[in-house]
C-alpha positions in Angstrom: -11.1 23.5 -66.9 -8.1 25.9 -67.2 -10.0 28.1 -69.6 -13.0 28.4 -67.2 -10.7 29.3 -64.4 -8.8 31.9 -66.6 -12.1 33.5 -67.7 -13.2 33.8 -64.1 -10.0 35.4 -63.0 -10.3 37.8 -66.0 -13.8 38.8 -64.9 -12.6 39.2 -61.3 -9.8 41.4 -62.4 -12.2 43.5 -64.4 -14.4 43.9 -61.2 -17.3 41.6 -62.5 -17.3 39.7 -59.3 -20.8 38.3 -59.7 -20.1 37.0 -63.2 -16.7 35.5 -62.2 -18.1 33.7 -59.1 -19.9 30.7 -61.0 -16.9 30.2 -63.2 -14.4 29.9 -60.3 -16.9 27.7 -58.4 -17.2 25.4 -61.4 -13.4 25.3 -61.9 -12.9 24.2 -58.3 -15.6 21.6 -58.4 -14.1 20.1 -61.6 -10.6 19.9 -60.1 -11.9 18.3 -56.8 -13.7 15.6 -58.9 -10.7 14.9 -61.1 -7.6 15.5 -59.0 -6.2 14.2 -55.7 -7.4 15.9 -52.5 -4.1 17.6 -52.0 -3.2 18.5 -55.5 -1.6 21.9 -55.9 -4.1 23.0 -58.6 -7.0 22.6 -56.1 -5.1 24.9 -53.7 -5.0 27.4 -56.6 -8.8 27.2 -57.1 -9.4 27.4 -53.4 -7.3 30.6 -53.3 -9.0 32.1 -56.4 -12.5 31.6 -55.1 -11.7 32.6 -51.5 -10.2 35.8 -52.7 -13.3 36.6 -54.8 -15.6 35.9 -51.8 -13.4 38.1 -49.5 -13.8 40.9 -52.0 -17.6 40.4 -52.1 -17.6 40.6 -48.2 -18.3 37.0 -47.7 -15.7 36.6 -45.2 -17.2 33.6 -43.3 -17.4 31.6 -46.5 -14.0 32.6 -47.8 -12.1 31.7 -44.6 -12.3 27.9 -44.8 -11.3 28.0 -48.5 -8.2 30.1 -47.9 -7.2 28.0 -44.8 -7.5 24.7 -46.9 -5.5 26.2 -49.6 -2.7 27.3 -47.3 -2.6 23.7 -45.6 -2.3 22.0 -49.0 0.4 24.3 -50.1 2.3 24.0 -46.9 2.1 20.2 -47.1 2.9 19.8 -50.8 5.2 22.7 -51.6 6.7 23.5 -48.3 6.4 26.4 -45.8 9.0 28.6 -47.5 7.6 28.3 -51.1 6.5 31.5 -52.9 3.0 30.1 -53.6 2.7 29.3 -49.8 3.5 33.1 -49.3 0.6 34.0 -51.6 -1.7 31.8 -49.4 -0.4 33.3 -46.2 -0.9 36.8 -47.4 -4.5 36.1 -48.6 -5.5 34.5 -45.4 -3.9 37.2 -43.4 -5.8 39.9 -45.3 -9.0 38.1 -44.5 -8.2 37.7 -40.8 -7.3 41.4 -40.8 -10.8 42.2 -42.2 -12.4 40.0 -39.5 -10.5 41.9 -36.8 -8.2 39.1 -35.8 -5.2 41.2 -35.9 -3.0 39.1 -33.6 -3.6 36.0 -35.7 -3.1 37.9 -39.0 0.2 39.5 -37.9 2.4 36.4 -37.8 1.1 35.3 -41.2 2.0 38.6 -42.8 5.4 38.3 -41.2 6.0 34.9 -42.6 4.8 35.9 -46.1 7.1 38.9 -46.0 10.1 36.9 -44.9 9.5 34.4 -47.8 9.2 37.1 -50.4 12.2 39.2 -49.2 14.3 36.1 -49.3 13.1 34.8 -52.7 12.3 38.0 -54.5 14.2 40.7 -52.8 13.2 43.9 -50.9 12.5 45.9 -54.2 10.0 43.5 -55.7 6.4 44.6 -56.0 5.0 41.5 -54.1 7.3 42.2 -51.3 6.2 45.8 -51.1 2.5 44.7 -51.1 3.0 42.4 -48.0 5.1 45.1 -46.4 2.2 47.6 -46.9 -0.3 45.0 -45.6 1.7 44.5 -42.4 2.1 48.2 -41.9 -1.6 48.8 -42.1 -2.2 45.9 -39.6 0.3 47.4 -37.2 -1.3 50.8 -37.5 -4.7 49.4 -36.7 -3.2 47.6 -33.8 -1.5 50.7 -32.5 2.2 49.3 -33.0 4.9 51.1 -34.7 5.3 50.5 -38.4 7.9 48.0 -39.6 11.3 49.2 -40.7 11.6 50.1 -44.3 13.8 47.9 -46.2 17.2 49.3 -47.0 16.9 51.1 -50.3 19.9 53.4 -50.0 22.4 50.8 -51.4 22.5 50.9 -55.2 21.5 47.7 -56.9 24.6 47.8 -59.0 27.6 49.5 -57.7 29.0 52.0 -59.9 32.2 51.1 -61.7 35.2 53.3 -60.9 36.3 55.4 -63.9 39.4 54.0 -65.5 42.5 56.3 -65.2 43.4 58.0 -68.4 46.9 57.3 -69.8 49.4 60.2 -69.4 49.3 62.6 -72.2 52.7 62.8 -73.9 54.0 65.9 -75.3 53.9 65.9 -79.1 57.7 66.9 -79.5 58.5 63.9 -77.3 56.1 61.4 -79.0 57.4 62.2 -82.5 61.1 62.3 -83.4 62.4 65.5 -84.9 60.0 68.0 -83.5 56.2 68.7 -83.9 56.0 67.6 -87.5 58.9 65.0 -87.6 60.4 66.5 -90.8 63.5 67.7 -89.1 63.6 71.1 -90.7 62.4 74.4 -89.5 58.7 74.5 -89.4 58.6 70.7 -89.3 57.0 70.0 -92.7 57.3 66.4 -93.8 57.9 65.5 -97.3 59.4 68.8 -98.5 63.0 68.5 -99.9 65.3 71.5 -99.7 66.4 72.7 -103.2 70.0 72.8 -102.0 70.2 69.3 -101.2 68.4 68.0 -104.3 70.6 66.3 -106.9 67.9 66.7 -109.6 67.5 70.5 -109.2 68.6 72.5 -112.3 68.4 76.3 -112.9 65.6 77.2 -115.2 66.5 77.5 -118.9 65.8 80.6 -120.6 64.6 80.1 -124.3 67.1 81.9 -126.9 69.9 82.5 -124.4 72.4 80.1 -126.2 71.9 81.9 -129.7 72.6 85.4 -128.2 75.9 84.1 -126.7 77.2 82.8 -130.0 76.4 86.1 -131.9 78.2 88.0 -129.2 81.5 86.0 -129.6 81.4 86.4 -133.4 81.2 90.1 -133.1 
């Protein structure tokens, strides 16, 4: 039953409405035979078939299916459920196509309110309902609905952290820039004057020449 319905929806999405119709009709008939009269799956099949009939121009046949789907979802799921918004939007589109603009308008407005509250103003489903309502108001000669506030960023930018003050190197290190304490600031270099191990370089043969000089 589910596979038949999914195949019908796939064909409908691909534009093969004639091939999809018997599959969606079969799925609805099976669910009505097996499930309770107000089961949510029956509402789904009613909406799927009614949407296809509306696309085929069969508005008179589609209307009772969409109305019944909406009634089931309002009764079982509640008037503010997202699936109820789908049914509201689908029925409102059909009523718009039939020219019943004053009846379709409140349904679009209800669907828009549910989607804005549940999905937010930036969701694609909310935008679709807003567009449908704008088209209806245009056909009715009314001003378009106010656009949702989009100037506010979704996530406020974090303020940059202040950098710690840069210390001067001669203050950060004791003894000057290099910390060695001597001129030029080289660390690890020992002055020859202060070294206890430094000795003058020995010259080979200097001791023998001094002895010969004394004997002469």
